C-alpha positions in Angstrom: -43.4 -10.8 -85.3 -46.7 -11.2 -87.0 -47.2 -9.5 -90.4 -49.8 -7.0 -91.4 -51.6 -9.7 -93.5 -52.5 -11.4 -90.3 -54.0 -8.3 -88.6 -57.2 -6.4 -89.1 -57.8 -3.0 -87.7 -61.1 -2.4 -85.8 -62.1 1.1 -84.8 -64.9 1.3 -82.2 -67.0 4.3 -83.0 -70.4 3.1 -81.7 -70.5 4.7 -78.3 -73.2 7.0 -77.2 -70.7 9.5 -75.7 -73.0 10.4 -72.9 -70.3 12.4 -71.1 -69.4 14.4 -74.3 -72.9 14.8 -75.6 -71.7 14.2 -79.2 -70.1 11.5 -81.3 -66.4 11.6 -80.2 -65.0 10.0 -83.3 -66.3 12.9 -85.4 -64.9 15.6 -83.1 -62.2 17.7 -84.9 -58.7 18.5 -83.9 -56.9 20.8 -86.3 -59.9 20.5 -88.7 -59.5 16.7 -88.9 -61.9 14.2 -87.2 -60.5 12.1 -84.3 -61.2 8.9 -86.3 -58.8 10.1 -89.1 -55.9 10.2 -86.6 -56.8 6.7 -85.4 -57.0 5.3 -89.0 -53.6 6.9 -89.9 -51.9 5.3 -86.9 -53.4 1.9 -87.7 -53.1 1.8 -91.5 -49.3 0.8 -91.7 -49.9 -2.2 -89.4 -53.1 -3.9 -90.8 -54.4 -5.5 -93.9 -58.0 -4.4 -93.6 -60.0 -1.9 -91.5 -63.5 -2.1 -90.0 -65.3 0.7 -88.3 -67.9 -0.6 -85.8 -70.7 2.0 -85.8 -74.4 2.3 -86.5 -73.7 5.9 -87.8 -73.7 6.2 -91.6 -71.4 9.3 -91.2 -68.5 6.9 -90.9 -69.1 5.6 -94.4 -67.3 8.8 -95.6 -64.0 7.4 -94.5 -64.0 4.7 -97.1 -63.8 1.6 -95.0 -66.3 -1.1 -94.3 -68.6 -0.1 -91.5 -70.0 -2.9 -89.3 -73.1 -2.2 -87.2 -73.2 -3.4 -83.6 -74.6 -6.9 -83.6 -76.0 -6.2 -80.1 -77.0 -2.5 -80.0 -76.3 -0.2 -77.1 -74.3 -2.8 -75.2 -71.0 -1.0 -74.8 -67.4 -1.8 -76.0 -67.6 -5.5 -75.3 -70.4 -5.8 -77.8 -68.5 -3.5 -80.2 -65.4 -5.7 -80.0 -67.5 -8.8 -80.5 -69.1 -7.2 -83.6 -65.7 -6.3 -85.0 -64.2 -9.8 -84.4 -67.2 -11.5 -85.9 -66.6 -9.6 -89.2 -62.8 -9.8 -89.2 -61.0 -12.2 -91.6 -57.8 -12.4 -89.6 -56.6 -14.1 -86.4 -55.2 -10.9 -84.9 -57.2 -7.7 -84.5 -55.9 -4.3 -83.5 -58.8 -2.7 -81.6 -58.9 1.0 -80.9 -61.5 3.4 -79.5 -62.3 6.5 -81.5 -61.4 8.9 -78.7 -57.6 8.7 -78.7 -56.5 11.2 -81.4 -52.9 11.4 -80.3 -52.2 7.7 -80.8 -49.2 6.8 -83.0 -48.1 3.8 -85.1 -44.9 3.4 -83.1 -46.9 2.9 -79.9 -49.3 0.3 -81.5 -46.3 -1.5 -83.0 -45.2 -2.4 -79.4 -48.3 -4.5 -79.1 -47.2 -6.6 -82.1 -43.7 -7.1 -80.7 -45.3 -8.9 -77.7 -47.4 -11.4 -79.6 -47.0 -15.0 -78.4 -48.9 -18.3 -78.3 -50.0 -18.0 -74.7 -52.1 -14.8 -74.7 -55.5 -14.0 -76.2 -55.2 -10.2 -75.6 -52.2 -7.8 -75.5 -53.1 -4.4 -74.1 -51.3 -1.1 -73.5 -50.6 -0.1 -69.9 -50.0 3.6 -69.5 -49.8 5.8 -66.4 -50.6 2.7 -64.2 -53.8 2.0 -66.1 -54.5 -0.9 -68.5 -56.2 0.1 -71.8 -58.3 -2.7 -73.3 -59.4 -0.3 -76.1 -55.7 0.0 -77.3 -55.1 -3.7 -77.7 -54.6 -6.6 -79.9 -57.2 -9.3 -79.7 -57.1 -12.8 -81.1 -60.3 -14.0 -82.9 -60.3 -16.9 -80.4 -62.0 -14.5 -77.9 -65.2 -14.6 -79.9 -66.8 -17.5 -78.1 -66.0 -16.2 -74.6 -67.4 -12.8 -75.4 -70.5 -14.3 -77.0 -71.2 -16.4 -73.9 -70.8 -13.3 -71.7 -73.1 -11.2 -73.9 -75.7 -14.0 -73.9 -75.7 -13.8 -70.1 -76.2 -10.0 -70.3 -72.7 -9.5 -69.0 -71.3 -6.3 -70.7 -68.4 -5.3 -68.5 -65.3 -5.3 -70.6 -62.9 -5.6 -67.7 -64.7 -8.7 -66.5 -64.5 -10.1 -70.0 -60.7 -9.7 -70.0 -60.5 -11.6 -66.7 -61.9 -14.6 -68.6 -59.0 -14.4 -71.1 -55.2 -14.7 -71.0 -54.0 -11.0 -71.1 -50.6 -9.5 -71.4 -49.9 -5.8 -70.5 -47.3 -3.8 -72.5 -46.1 -0.9 -70.4 -45.3 2.4 -72.1 -43.9 5.5 -70.5 -42.5 9.0 -71.2 -43.9 10.8 -74.2 -45.7 7.7 -75.3 -48.0 8.1 -72.3 -49.5 11.2 -73.9 -50.5 9.2 -77.0 -53.0 7.1 -75.1 -55.0 10.1 -73.7 -58.6 9.5 -74.3 -61.1 12.4 -74.6 -64.3 11.8 -72.7 -65.6 15.2 -71.6 -65.9 18.6 -73.1 -63.3 19.8 -70.5 -60.8 17.2 -71.7 -61.5 18.2 -75.3 -60.9 21.9 -74.6 -57.6 21.1 -72.9 -56.6 19.0 -75.9 -57.4 21.9 -78.3 -55.4 24.2 -76.1 -52.3 21.9 -75.6 -52.1 20.3 -79.1 -49.0 21.4 -81.0 -49.5 19.3 -84.1 
């Protein structure tokens, strides 16, 4: 298995959150911002952390903040910005809207690293999750070529790479819940037991 020295953690916090109407990473669950939960899950597994965001509020978390190289261009551009600033071959990339994520779930990605795959992503409840995934820095050129052609679809970008899915189930499925709407946020606040 790869060691934490070979892995950077990259949190994508640059989204406009059009469905939520506010910055999702700064939403609070039990008086703690979503992004804090993501950082806590990531810290034991990585040697450095980058937060991809144009918002200076993220400077308060004490990690290097990387602005989007190509503004307002979605998660593919955010991943590209993170990879361009990473110092390691492997990069654990997480969106800022999964506050229930746990280190043990992320560890499963690391157990599946091999020479043949560029990206290893979680599959939960029948859905693949490219924003809970491990990306090799070798993806940079492919992503750059797509962005240069104004191709911003992340799922399409993954089709250009060698991808492995890691299926999780049971209670682990809950940890991958992403919060996109006010309704989902209210349900989370109601259900969360700490």
